[in-house]
Structures are given as structure tokens and as C-alpha cells.
Residue, then its C-alpha position, 0 to 999 in steps of 0.5 A: m904286764f910289762l913291756a920292754l922296748w928296744e930300738f936297733e939300727v942294723k948295719s946295711g946287709c945284716e937285716q936278715r941275720f938280725q931278724s933271725v936272731y931277734g925274731a920270735e923264734g930266735e936266740w933272743a926269745r929262746l934266752f928269755r923263754t927260760d924264765p917262766n915270767f916271760l911272755e913273748t917277743r915281737l920284732l917290728r921293722d921300720p917301713a920307712q927305713d929297712n935298717k931300723f927295727v924294734t923288739l917288744d918284750f912282754w913280761e909278767s911284771r916289771s919286777a920279773y924283767e928286772s930280776l932277769r936283768n940282775 
């Protein structure tokens, strides 16, 4: 298994929209689900800073993730 972690600082007032796009059912995950080696996306919000988020994208392997990026 391979995990790709992305950190985001979201413009104030755009947090809800960001969550709808980058959440488990959002456009981000829907794009990745077109690849059979994609496992899941999780979106986490920093409890100390409302505008900071991380996505955790789980893949079968690092090579599977890298092939999508190329």
C-alpha cells in the first residue's frame, strides 16, 4: 500500500466548498476512482486551524500512484 498525503491551506470562507470537492465523495476521489489501483481518500481538518486540511490518498502501490501522475 502507498499513501500520498497533501496539505492544503484554504482561503477563509471557502472551507465548505473545499470539503465537498476533496472529501471522500468529491471530485478529487471520483477522478482517482477511475484507476483500479486507487483504494480511498480521507479528508482531515486541523482542529486548531479551521482553514488547514490534509488529504490521504491510498493506492495499491507507489508505482500505481506514479503511473497516474505520468
